[in-house]
VEXTORBA-515539 format. One line per field, with one value per residue: x, y, z of N, C-alpha, C in turn. Coordinates in steps of 0.2 Angstrom, whole numbers. Layout:
! residues N
n_X <- X | ... $
n_Y <- Y | ... $
n_Z <- Z | ... $
ca_X <- X | ... $
ca_Y <- Y | ... $
ca_Z <- Z | ... $
c_X <- X | ... $
c_Y <- Y | ... $
c_Z <- Z | ... $
//
This chain:
! residues 275
n_X <- 4 | 2 | 6 | 1 | 3 | -11 | -23 | -40 | -52 | -66 | -76 | -86 | -94 | -104 | -109 | -124 | -133 | -135 | -131 | -126 | -131 | -126 | -117 | -109 | -92 | -85 | -76 | -62 | -62 | -52 | -44 | -44 | -45 | -35 | -38 | -30 | -28 | -38 | -43 | -48 | -53 | -55 | -66 | -58 | -52 | -62 | -66 | -59 | -69 | -81 | -88 | -91 | -88 | -93 | -90 | -94 | -88 | -80 | -88 | -101 | -106 | -105 | -89 | -87 | -96 | -100 | -101 | -86 | -71 | -56 | -40 | -27 | -25 | -26 | -34 | -36 | -29 | -25 | -19 | -25 | -33 | -27 | -31 | -32 | -34 | -30 | -43 | -51 | -58 | -68 | -64 | -72 | -81 | -88 | -85 | -95 | -101 | -106 | -109 | -110 | -116 | -116 | -117 | -127 | -127 | -123 | -108 | -93 | -83 | -79 | -69 | -65 | -52 | -46 | -32 | -21 | -18 | -19 | -23 | -16 | -17 | -2 | 9 | 0 | 2 | 15 | 29 | 42 | 57 | 69 | 85 | 94 | 106 | 113 | 117 | 112 | 108 | 103 | 92 | 86 | 75 | 73 | 60 | 56 | 42 | 37 | 29 | 14 | -2 | -16 | -28 | -28 | -35 | -37 | -26 | -8 | 1 | 8 | 21 | 38 | 46 | 62 | 71 | 88 | 101 | 110 | 105 | 92 | 76 | 69 | 54 | 49 | 44 | 38 | 38 | 32 | 33 | 32 | 44 | 56 | 59 | 68 | 61 | 50 | 35 | 19 | 4 | -5 | -20 | -30 | -23 | -18 | -13 | -10 | -2 | 6 | 10 | 23 | 16 | 5 | -5 | -14 | -11 | -21 | -39 | -43 | -36 | -26 | -25 | -11 | -6 | -11 | -6 | 8 | 12 | 15 | 21 | 17 | 5 | -8 | -19 | -16 | -9 | 4 | 20 | 21 | 8 | 4 | 12 | 25 | 25 | 32 | 23 | 20 | 23 | 15 | 15 | 32 | 36 | 43 | 55 | 62 | 79 | 81 | 67 | 51 | 41 | 25 | 17 | 2 | -3 | -16 | -24 | -35 | -37 | -44 | -37 | -20 | -10 | 3 | 12 | 27 | 33 | 42 | 45 | 50 | 55 | 58 | 69 | 77 | 92 | 96 | 109 | 113 | 122 $
n_Y <- -6 | 11 | 26 | 43 | 60 | 69 | 82 | 86 | 98 | 105 | 118 | 131 | 144 | 153 | 149 | 146 | 152 | 140 | 130 | 117 | 101 | 85 | 88 | 86 | 81 | 79 | 66 | 62 | 52 | 44 | 37 | 29 | 36 | 39 | 46 | 55 | 66 | 79 | 96 | 112 | 128 | 144 | 158 | 173 | 185 | 182 | 175 | 158 | 143 | 146 | 137 | 120 | 102 | 86 | 71 | 58 | 41 | 29 | 18 | 23 | 27 | 39 | 47 | 53 | 55 | 68 | 85 | 93 | 103 | 108 | 105 | 112 | 125 | 142 | 158 | 159 | 148 | 131 | 115 | 104 | 88 | 72 | 57 | 41 | 24 | 26 | 32 | 25 | 30 | 26 | 27 | 40 | 42 | 51 | 62 | 64 | 78 | 86 | 102 | 113 | 128 | 139 | 152 | 161 | 169 | 171 | 163 | 166 | 160 | 147 | 132 | 115 | 104 | 89 | 79 | 68 | 53 | 48 | 32 | 21 | 8 | -3 | 1 | 8 | 22 | 34 | 32 | 39 | 35 | 32 | 28 | 12 | 13 | 27 | 43 | 54 | 70 | 84 | 97 | 113 | 121 | 137 | 148 | 164 | 174 | 189 | 204 | 200 | 204 | 212 | 206 | 192 | 189 | 177 | 171 | 168 | 158 | 142 | 143 | 138 | 124 | 117 | 102 | 98 | 96 | 86 | 79 | 71 | 76 | 75 | 80 | 85 | 94 | 111 | 129 | 146 | 163 | 181 | 190 | 200 | 213 | 228 | 243 | 238 | 227 | 221 | 215 | 199 | 189 | 181 | 170 | 158 | 142 | 130 | 115 | 106 | 92 | 87 | 85 | 93 | 88 | 91 | 91 | 93 | 96 | 109 | 126 | 128 | 136 | 145 | 145 | 133 | 123 | 126 | 131 | 145 | 161 | 173 | 178 | 189 | 184 | 174 | 179 | 182 | 173 | 169 | 166 | 158 | 144 | 142 | 130 | 119 | 114 | 97 | 84 | 69 | 54 | 58 | 69 | 64 | 70 | 67 | 70 | 85 | 86 | 94 | 103 | 112 | 127 | 135 | 152 | 161 | 175 | 184 | 195 | 211 | 221 | 227 | 228 | 225 | 209 | 201 | 185 | 172 | 156 | 141 | 125 | 110 | 96 | 83 | 81 | 69 | 60 | 50 | 34 $
n_Z <- 0 | -4 | 4 | 4 | 9 | 15 | 16 | 22 | 22 | 30 | 25 | 31 | 27 | 34 | 50 | 57 | 72 | 85 | 77 | 65 | 58 | 52 | 42 | 27 | 23 | 8 | 1 | -10 | -25 | -28 | -19 | -3 | 14 | 27 | 42 | 54 | 63 | 69 | 68 | 73 | 67 | 73 | 72 | 66 | 77 | 87 | 103 | 108 | 110 | 104 | 96 | 94 | 90 | 83 | 75 | 63 | 64 | 52 | 53 | 55 | 67 | 80 | 84 | 96 | 112 | 115 | 109 | 106 | 110 | 103 | 111 | 121 | 115 | 110 | 107 | 89 | 85 | 86 | 93 | 89 | 89 | 91 | 82 | 86 | 87 | 69 | 58 | 44 | 30 | 16 | -2 | -11 | -1 | 14 | 27 | 40 | 49 | 64 | 70 | 84 | 89 | 102 | 104 | 101 | 90 | 73 | 67 | 57 | 43 | 47 | 51 | 49 | 50 | 44 | 45 | 37 | 28 | 11 | 4 | -7 | -19 | -21 | -34 | -41 | -43 | -46 | -35 | -29 | -19 | -6 | -12 | -13 | -7 | 1 | 6 | 19 | 24 | 35 | 28 | 24 | 13 | 8 | 3 | -3 | -5 | -11 | -7 | -5 | -10 | -1 | -6 | -16 | -27 | -39 | -35 | -31 | -41 | -43 | -36 | -33 | -26 | -26 | -29 | -30 | -43 | -40 | -29 | -20 | -12 | 4 | 10 | 26 | 35 | 38 | 39 | 41 | 39 | 41 | 32 | 38 | 31 | 25 | 30 | 36 | 37 | 31 | 40 | 42 | 40 | 34 | 26 | 14 | 9 | -4 | -7 | -20 | -30 | -43 | -54 | -53 | -44 | -30 | -12 | -4 | -1 | -2 | -2 | 13 | 29 | 33 | 46 | 50 | 41 | 40 | 52 | 62 | 70 | 68 | 63 | 64 | 69 | 78 | 89 | 101 | 102 | 115 | 119 | 110 | 107 | 95 | 82 | 69 | 54 | 50 | 38 | 35 | 28 | 25 | 11 | -4 | -15 | -31 | -37 | -47 | -47 | -43 | -32 | -30 | -24 | -21 | -17 | -8 | -3 | 8 | 15 | 22 | 26 | 32 | 23 | 11 | 11 | 14 | 13 | 21 | 17 | 24 | 20 | 26 | 29 | 23 | 13 | 0 | -5 | -19 | -19 $
ca_X <- 0 | 6 | 3 | 2 | 0 | -17 | -28 | -46 | -54 | -73 | -76 | -92 | -94 | -108 | -112 | -130 | -134 | -137 | -126 | -128 | -130 | -125 | -114 | -104 | -86 | -85 | -69 | -60 | -64 | -46 | -41 | -46 | -42 | -34 | -38 | -25 | -29 | -44 | -41 | -53 | -50 | -60 | -67 | -53 | -54 | -67 | -63 | -60 | -75 | -87 | -91 | -89 | -90 | -92 | -91 | -95 | -83 | -82 | -94 | -107 | -107 | -101 | -83 | -87 | -103 | -102 | -97 | -80 | -67 | -49 | -36 | -20 | -25 | -29 | -35 | -38 | -24 | -25 | -15 | -29 | -34 | -25 | -36 | -29 | -31 | -33 | -50 | -50 | -64 | -67 | -64 | -78 | -85 | -89 | -85 | -101 | -99 | -111 | -106 | -114 | -114 | -120 | -116 | -133 | -126 | -119 | -101 | -91 | -77 | -78 | -66 | -63 | -47 | -44 | -25 | -19 | -15 | -23 | -20 | -17 | -14 | 4 | 10 | -5 | 4 | 23 | 31 | 49 | 59 | 76 | 89 | 96 | 112 | 113 | 119 | 107 | 110 | 98 | 92 | 80 | 75 | 69 | 57 | 53 | 37 | 37 | 23 | 8 | -7 | -22 | -33 | -24 | -40 | -36 | -20 | -1 | 1 | 14 | 28 | 42 | 51 | 66 | 77 | 94 | 102 | 114 | 102 | 84 | 74 | 63 | 51 | 46 | 40 | 38 | 36 | 31 | 33 | 34 | 51 | 57 | 63 | 69 | 55 | 44 | 31 | 12 | 2 | -10 | -24 | -33 | -18 | -19 | -8 | -11 | 4 | 5 | 16 | 26 | 10 | 0 | -10 | -14 | -10 | -27 | -45 | -44 | -31 | -26 | -22 | -4 | -5 | -12 | -2 | 15 | 14 | 17 | 21 | 17 | -1 | -12 | -25 | -13 | -6 | 12 | 23 | 20 | 2 | 3 | 19 | 26 | 28 | 31 | 19 | 23 | 20 | 16 | 22 | 36 | 35 | 50 | 56 | 69 | 83 | 78 | 60 | 48 | 34 | 22 | 12 | -2 | -5 | -22 | -25 | -42 | -38 | -46 | -32 | -14 | -5 | 7 | 16 | 32 | 33 | 48 | 43 | 55 | 54 | 64 | 69 | 84 | 94 | 98 | 114 | 114 | 129 $
ca_Y <- 0 | 18 | 32 | 50 | 65 | 73 | 86 | 87 | 103 | 107 | 126 | 133 | 152 | 155 | 144 | 149 | 151 | 134 | 125 | 112 | 94 | 80 | 91 | 81 | 83 | 74 | 64 | 61 | 45 | 41 | 33 | 29 | 42 | 38 | 52 | 54 | 72 | 84 | 102 | 117 | 135 | 149 | 164 | 177 | 190 | 180 | 170 | 151 | 140 | 148 | 132 | 113 | 98 | 79 | 68 | 50 | 36 | 26 | 13 | 27 | 29 | 45 | 46 | 56 | 56 | 75 | 90 | 95 | 108 | 106 | 106 | 115 | 130 | 149 | 162 | 155 | 142 | 125 | 110 | 99 | 82 | 66 | 51 | 35 | 22 | 30 | 31 | 24 | 31 | 24 | 32 | 43 | 43 | 57 | 63 | 68 | 82 | 90 | 108 | 116 | 135 | 141 | 160 | 165 | 173 | 167 | 163 | 166 | 157 | 141 | 127 | 109 | 101 | 82 | 78 | 61 | 51 | 44 | 26 | 19 | 1 | -3 | 1 | 12 | 29 | 35 | 33 | 39 | 34 | 32 | 23 | 7 | 15 | 34 | 47 | 59 | 76 | 89 | 102 | 117 | 125 | 143 | 152 | 170 | 177 | 196 | 209 | 197 | 209 | 210 | 201 | 190 | 187 | 170 | 168 | 168 | 151 | 138 | 144 | 131 | 121 | 113 | 98 | 100 | 91 | 80 | 76 | 71 | 80 | 72 | 85 | 82 | 99 | 117 | 134 | 152 | 169 | 187 | 192 | 207 | 217 | 235 | 247 | 235 | 223 | 221 | 209 | 195 | 185 | 176 | 168 | 151 | 139 | 123 | 112 | 102 | 88 | 89 | 84 | 98 | 85 | 94 | 87 | 95 | 97 | 116 | 129 | 128 | 142 | 144 | 143 | 126 | 119 | 127 | 134 | 152 | 164 | 180 | 180 | 193 | 180 | 169 | 182 | 181 | 167 | 167 | 164 | 152 | 142 | 140 | 123 | 119 | 109 | 91 | 80 | 62 | 53 | 64 | 69 | 63 | 73 | 65 | 75 | 89 | 87 | 101 | 104 | 118 | 129 | 141 | 156 | 164 | 179 | 187 | 201 | 217 | 226 | 224 | 230 | 219 | 205 | 197 | 179 | 168 | 149 | 136 | 118 | 107 | 89 | 80 | 80 | 62 | 58 | 43 | 32 $
ca_Z <- 0 | -4 | 8 | 2 | 14 | 12 | 21 | 20 | 26 | 29 | 26 | 32 | 27 | 40 | 55 | 61 | 79 | 86 | 73 | 59 | 59 | 47 | 36 | 24 | 19 | 3 | 0 | -17 | -27 | -31 | -14 | 4 | 18 | 34 | 46 | 60 | 67 | 68 | 70 | 71 | 67 | 76 | 68 | 68 | 82 | 92 | 108 | 107 | 113 | 101 | 93 | 96 | 85 | 83 | 68 | 63 | 62 | 46 | 54 | 55 | 74 | 82 | 88 | 103 | 114 | 116 | 105 | 110 | 108 | 103 | 117 | 120 | 110 | 112 | 101 | 83 | 83 | 91 | 91 | 87 | 93 | 88 | 81 | 87 | 81 | 64 | 55 | 37 | 26 | 9 | -7 | -13 | 5 | 17 | 34 | 42 | 55 | 68 | 74 | 88 | 90 | 107 | 106 | 100 | 84 | 68 | 66 | 50 | 42 | 52 | 47 | 53 | 46 | 45 | 43 | 37 | 22 | 6 | 4 | -14 | -20 | -23 | -41 | -44 | -45 | -45 | -28 | -28 | -12 | -5 | -16 | -8 | -4 | 0 | 12 | 21 | 28 | 36 | 23 | 23 | 7 | 9 | -3 | -1 | -9 | -10 | -8 | -7 | -8 | 3 | -9 | -21 | -32 | -41 | -31 | -34 | -42 | -45 | -33 | -34 | -22 | -31 | -27 | -34 | -49 | -38 | -23 | -19 | -6 | 8 | 14 | 32 | 39 | 35 | 43 | 37 | 44 | 37 | 31 | 41 | 26 | 27 | 30 | 39 | 33 | 33 | 44 | 38 | 44 | 30 | 21 | 13 | 4 | -7 | -9 | -25 | -33 | -49 | -59 | -50 | -40 | -23 | -6 | 0 | -6 | -3 | 2 | 20 | 32 | 34 | 53 | 51 | 36 | 41 | 59 | 62 | 76 | 67 | 61 | 68 | 72 | 83 | 95 | 101 | 103 | 122 | 120 | 105 | 105 | 88 | 80 | 62 | 51 | 49 | 33 | 37 | 28 | 21 | 3 | -7 | -22 | -34 | -40 | -52 | -46 | -41 | -29 | -31 | -20 | -23 | -11 | -8 | 3 | 7 | 20 | 20 | 28 | 34 | 18 | 7 | 16 | 11 | 17 | 21 | 18 | 25 | 19 | 30 | 29 | 22 | 6 | 0 | -10 | -21 | -19 $
c_X <- 4 | 2 | 5 | -1 | -6 | -21 | -34 | -49 | -62 | -73 | -84 | -92 | -98 | -111 | -118 | -130 | -137 | -133 | -129 | -127 | -129 | -122 | -108 | -98 | -84 | -77 | -68 | -62 | -58 | -42 | -45 | -42 | -41 | -33 | -34 | -26 | -35 | -42 | -46 | -50 | -56 | -61 | -62 | -56 | -59 | -63 | -64 | -66 | -81 | -91 | -88 | -91 | -90 | -93 | -92 | -89 | -85 | -87 | -100 | -109 | -103 | -94 | -82 | -95 | -105 | -99 | -91 | -76 | -60 | -45 | -30 | -20 | -27 | -29 | -38 | -35 | -24 | -21 | -19 | -30 | -32 | -31 | -32 | -33 | -34 | -40 | -49 | -57 | -63 | -67 | -71 | -83 | -86 | -88 | -91 | -100 | -106 | -107 | -111 | -111 | -119 | -120 | -122 | -133 | -122 | -112 | -99 | -84 | -75 | -75 | -64 | -58 | -45 | -37 | -24 | -16 | -20 | -19 | -22 | -14 | -7 | 4 | 4 | -3 | 12 | 24 | 38 | 51 | 66 | 79 | 92 | 102 | 112 | 116 | 114 | 109 | 104 | 98 | 85 | 81 | 70 | 66 | 54 | 48 | 36 | 30 | 17 | 2 | -12 | -27 | -30 | -29 | -39 | -30 | -14 | 1 | 8 | 21 | 31 | 46 | 55 | 71 | 82 | 96 | 106 | 111 | 95 | 83 | 68 | 60 | 47 | 42 | 41 | 36 | 35 | 30 | 34 | 41 | 52 | 62 | 63 | 63 | 49 | 40 | 24 | 10 | -4 | -14 | -27 | -28 | -17 | -15 | -11 | -5 | 2 | 11 | 18 | 21 | 4 | -6 | -9 | -13 | -16 | -33 | -46 | -38 | -32 | -23 | -15 | -2 | -6 | -8 | 5 | 17 | 16 | 17 | 19 | 10 | -5 | -17 | -22 | -10 | 1 | 14 | 22 | 13 | 0 | 9 | 19 | 28 | 27 | 26 | 22 | 19 | 21 | 12 | 25 | 35 | 42 | 50 | 62 | 73 | 80 | 70 | 58 | 42 | 32 | 18 | 9 | -3 | -11 | -22 | -31 | -43 | -40 | -42 | -25 | -8 | -2 | 11 | 21 | 33 | 39 | 45 | 49 | 53 | 59 | 63 | 76 | 85 | 97 | 103 | 114 | 121 | 130 $
c_Y <- 6 | 23 | 39 | 55 | 68 | 76 | 87 | 93 | 105 | 115 | 127 | 141 | 155 | 150 | 148 | 148 | 144 | 128 | 122 | 105 | 90 | 84 | 87 | 84 | 78 | 72 | 62 | 53 | 41 | 36 | 34 | 34 | 39 | 44 | 51 | 60 | 76 | 90 | 108 | 124 | 140 | 155 | 169 | 183 | 188 | 175 | 163 | 149 | 142 | 143 | 125 | 108 | 91 | 77 | 60 | 47 | 33 | 21 | 17 | 30 | 35 | 43 | 49 | 56 | 63 | 79 | 92 | 100 | 105 | 108 | 109 | 120 | 137 | 153 | 158 | 149 | 137 | 120 | 104 | 93 | 76 | 61 | 45 | 30 | 26 | 28 | 31 | 25 | 29 | 29 | 34 | 43 | 50 | 57 | 67 | 71 | 85 | 96 | 111 | 124 | 138 | 149 | 164 | 169 | 169 | 168 | 162 | 162 | 151 | 135 | 122 | 105 | 94 | 81 | 70 | 59 | 48 | 38 | 23 | 12 | 2 | -3 | 5 | 19 | 29 | 36 | 33 | 38 | 34 | 27 | 18 | 9 | 23 | 37 | 53 | 64 | 81 | 94 | 106 | 121 | 131 | 146 | 158 | 173 | 184 | 199 | 205 | 202 | 207 | 205 | 199 | 188 | 179 | 167 | 169 | 161 | 148 | 141 | 138 | 130 | 116 | 109 | 100 | 94 | 85 | 77 | 76 | 75 | 76 | 78 | 83 | 88 | 106 | 123 | 140 | 157 | 175 | 188 | 199 | 211 | 224 | 239 | 244 | 230 | 223 | 215 | 205 | 192 | 179 | 174 | 161 | 148 | 132 | 120 | 107 | 98 | 90 | 89 | 89 | 95 | 88 | 89 | 89 | 96 | 104 | 119 | 129 | 134 | 140 | 142 | 136 | 121 | 120 | 128 | 141 | 156 | 172 | 183 | 184 | 189 | 175 | 172 | 181 | 174 | 164 | 164 | 158 | 149 | 140 | 133 | 122 | 113 | 103 | 88 | 73 | 58 | 58 | 63 | 69 | 66 | 71 | 71 | 78 | 89 | 93 | 99 | 111 | 120 | 135 | 145 | 160 | 169 | 183 | 192 | 207 | 223 | 223 | 225 | 224 | 216 | 201 | 191 | 175 | 161 | 145 | 129 | 114 | 99 | 86 | 80 | 73 | 62 | 51 | 41 | 25 $
c_Z <- 0 | 0 | 5 | 7 | 11 | 18 | 18 | 25 | 25 | 30 | 26 | 33 | 33 | 44 | 58 | 68 | 80 | 83 | 67 | 61 | 52 | 40 | 33 | 21 | 14 | 2 | -7 | -18 | -29 | -25 | -7 | 8 | 25 | 38 | 53 | 65 | 65 | 71 | 68 | 71 | 69 | 71 | 70 | 72 | 87 | 97 | 106 | 111 | 110 | 98 | 94 | 90 | 87 | 76 | 69 | 60 | 55 | 47 | 54 | 62 | 75 | 86 | 95 | 105 | 116 | 110 | 109 | 106 | 107 | 109 | 116 | 115 | 113 | 106 | 95 | 82 | 88 | 88 | 88 | 91 | 89 | 87 | 81 | 90 | 75 | 61 | 48 | 34 | 19 | 4 | -9 | -7 | 7 | 24 | 36 | 49 | 58 | 71 | 78 | 90 | 95 | 109 | 105 | 94 | 79 | 68 | 59 | 50 | 46 | 48 | 52 | 48 | 49 | 41 | 43 | 31 | 17 | 5 | -3 | -14 | -23 | -31 | -45 | -46 | -43 | -37 | -27 | -21 | -12 | -9 | -10 | -4 | -5 | 7 | 13 | 26 | 29 | 30 | 24 | 17 | 8 | 2 | 0 | -7 | -7 | -11 | -9 | -5 | -4 | 0 | -16 | -27 | -33 | -38 | -35 | -34 | -44 | -43 | -32 | -28 | -26 | -28 | -32 | -39 | -46 | -31 | -23 | -13 | -3 | 12 | 20 | 36 | 36 | 40 | 38 | 41 | 39 | 37 | 33 | 36 | 28 | 26 | 33 | 34 | 36 | 38 | 40 | 43 | 40 | 24 | 20 | 8 | 2 | -10 | -15 | -27 | -40 | -55 | -57 | -46 | -33 | -18 | -1 | -4 | -7 | 0 | 9 | 23 | 34 | 41 | 54 | 47 | 38 | 48 | 58 | 69 | 74 | 64 | 66 | 72 | 78 | 89 | 95 | 103 | 111 | 123 | 116 | 103 | 98 | 87 | 73 | 60 | 49 | 43 | 34 | 32 | 24 | 14 | 0 | -14 | -25 | -36 | -46 | -52 | -43 | -37 | -30 | -25 | -22 | -16 | -13 | -2 | 2 | 13 | 17 | 22 | 30 | 29 | 15 | 12 | 12 | 16 | 16 | 22 | 19 | 25 | 21 | 29 | 28 | 14 | 6 | -6 | -12 | -21 | -23 $
//
């Protein structure tokens, strides 16, 4: 069986007072999905605890007898809840979610993220990996994207992460933060990224907020590092890129303020020399 990192996110533009029941997050038809973490994102600028969730396991029963909040979080950013053992949903299935809103008013931009892997039969797709004999060294590939405007419209597409001609690259984690250029930098809140492989096949169903995909200590939504500890985003399993290979990522921003933002993306893992 081949595993490929994947994120599925449920986006609810407006959550009415009281909440919603039996909301379906549709899964792709190409592979089953092993869910290993669930993570909620609160409405920017509002306190945590405004909405809670539960969802159905692949068997059809609820995975929790109560609606719950994420733990170890503050503001809009949370660490999420691990799902152990993993929950394997069939291809072309759905994750059915109930969301409760007890605030008495509608909430906007509600997001629930399921992190895990797609599961493919052996031989059904390209699966580059380590050579039989190799040398491995730590490596971080930095990519700077300058002056991202407040509203990107259709996005800033096909930014590249390049392996080198003489070594492969195993992507294991990533981080993102505003690059402190001369003259200062803007602030962001609604900044999203979708990572894609060399064939433009995405690793998520929709663009994911960079604080959830990469981790960040500088978003206006997440507060300071003292209230929301910085941790990088992990890719499980790692994403292996052969020599001369490319990964792409698209950037989408929907802020109404904050000015232009220059972002420093750091893609970390290992460079692999064939021997």
